[in-house]
N, C-alpha and C positions, 0 to 999 in steps of 0.2 A: 628248493621246495619253499623253504621261507619268502624267496623271491617272488615264486609262483602266489604264496598268499597275499602277500603285500599289493602285488599287480591287481589281482582281483578284487581287493578291498578298495584300491584305488579308482578302479572302475567304477567298481558300485558306487561309490561318493560320485563320481561325476556323471553317472548316468541315472541316478535314484531320481535326482531332482526333474527329471524329463518327463517321468511318469506320471506326473499330475498334469504335464502341458496338453493341451489340446490339438489333434492333427486334423486338419481338412484337407480333401481332397475335391478337385473341381474340373470338370468339363465344360466347356461352351464352345458356341460359333457364333460367327458374326462377319463383321467387315474389319480388314486391316488392310488397306490397300487393293483389295478382292476378296473374294470367299474366304474365310479363315477358319482355323480350328484350334483349339489352345486347350492344353491340359497343366493343371498346377496344383501345388500342395502348399499348404499354410501351416506353420508351427506357432501356435498362440500360448499365452499365458504361461510361458515357461520362466517366468522369472516373476518374483513379488514384487507388486509395485512397478512393473516396467511396463509403460502403455504401448509398446511396438510390437506388433506381429511381425512373422519374417515369411514371404512369400515368394516362392522358385516357379518358374513356368518354363515351358516348351510350347510353339507356335507353328504353324504351318500356314501359308496363304498362295493362293494362286493370283498372281499379277501380271499387269501389263508390262514386258519384256523392253520395250525400245522398237527403235525404226530399224526394220531387217536392213534396208539398204544401206543405210548410213553405217549400222554397225558393220557390215561388209566392206566398205571401202576402209574405214579407218582401222579395222582390224585385220584383213584378209586381202583383197585385192579388189581392182576395179571393174571387174565383172559385173555384167547386168542381167545375164541370162537367168531363167529358173523361175517358177513361182515361189513366193516365201510363205513359208509355215513357219510360226513361233510362239512360243508359250514362255512365262516365267512364274517365278517362284522364289519365296522366301522362307528359311527357316529361322525362327529366331529363339534366344534363352534369355529371359530377364530375371532379376531379382529386385524385390520391392520391400521396403520399409512401410509398413501399414498402421496409419495412426486413426482412431476411433474420433468423429465428430458428431454433433447434435446439428442436422440440416434439415430444415423444415420438418417433417412428418416421419422422417426415415428413421429407424432406431436402430438400424444395423449398417450406419454409412462408415466408410473410411477413406480417407486421402492416403494417397499413395506415390512413392516415387522410387526410383532407385536405376542402377545401370542396365544398358541392355548389348546384345549381341547379335550381328543378322549376318546370314549368309545367303547373298542374293544369286538367283542362277538365269540366265537369258539364254534360252535354246531356238536356234534358227536353224532351218533345213529347206536349201532352195532346191523344190521339186525339177528336175529336169536339168538343173545348173551343177549336179554331182558336188554339191558344198554344205556340210553339215559342221555347225560348229556351236560352241558355248562360250558365253560371257560370264564372269563371274564377278564379285565383290564382297569382301567380308567386312563389316563396320562395327565400330564401338559407336554406342549411344548412350542417351538420358532418357528417362519418360516419366511422365504423371499421370494421374487420373483421379478418379472417383468411381469408388464401387459400392455397391448396395445388396444385401441378402435380403429377401423375403420369405421368411420361415414356412415352411410347408407341414414338417412335423418337428419332433423333437431332434431328429437327426439329418433332415432333408430340407433343402430351402434353394428358392429360385435366385439366382445371381443375376445383375446387370452392372456391366462394368464398361465406360467411355475413359478414352483418354487420348494423350498423344505422346510420341515418339520423337526424337530429334536424333539423326544419325550424322556422325562428323565424317568428312570427305576420307575416303582411302583409295589403295590403288584398284584399277580396274584391270582385269587381265583375260586373255583369252588367246587360245591358238599357242602362238610364241611372242605375244605382243602386251606389254604392260604399260599404263599409262597412269602415272604418279601425281598426286596433289603437288609434290615439291620439285616437279619437272625433272626426275630421277627416273626417264623412260627406259623401256627395254625393247628392242627392235621395234619403235616407232614407225609408222608408215608417213612418207613425205612430211609435210609441216604439220601434222595433226597433234593437237594438245589435249590435256585432260579434260577441258573444257569442252573439246569436242566430243570425246568419247561419252563425257559425263552426260552432255545433252542427247545423245543418240541412244544411251541406255539408260533404263528407267529403276537404277538402284534405288536403294531408300534414301529419304531425304527428311522430310517432315511429314510423319505419317500417323493421322488420326484413327482412331478405332474405336467401334462398339461391338461389343459383345454380350451373349445371352447365353446362360446356361444353368448346370445344376451342381450343387455342391452337398458332400455327405461329412457330418463330424464322425469321426473315428474315435 
């Protein structure tokens, strides 16, 4: 019983300071390699005299998948029949440290930066060629940008967010074939290399983004 009471007391000591913190949720849409949507949550004012806010986000974008014919040759076979249909998408997770800045007449502007993780999928379907396959790549990256909120009311605001993300090379894989930046390929076809696969597939590399949305302070 005493252990339970001590545990509750300890949790209270750890959690109570967060009740003074400000929680902000946000939804936005725009461009991130293609039409994109993003949901984010921000924790601010959670420590006395600590200037940084913490933001976590999840995004999705429809993107150009790459060259269908080259992808087929590099990952599948040398067939040329069929009419290609293709689509691409990325899902990303991001974490940012946000620092308030005075910039021109913007009163709620923040510079931000932090790590990224992207999950890219390219889907190819050769109609009449009986060939359907997906090529994927999962990458770590870093990003930075500028964010500003334009208040609409005490709780609601219009937000504008612009930045750029850089993703590091990572294995590109599909079917039973994998091409790795370090040359440790699996079931590679002919003399194709990671560079050939990266040229054929439009996985993220240097990605600018512009998003506009709304936020609410909880």
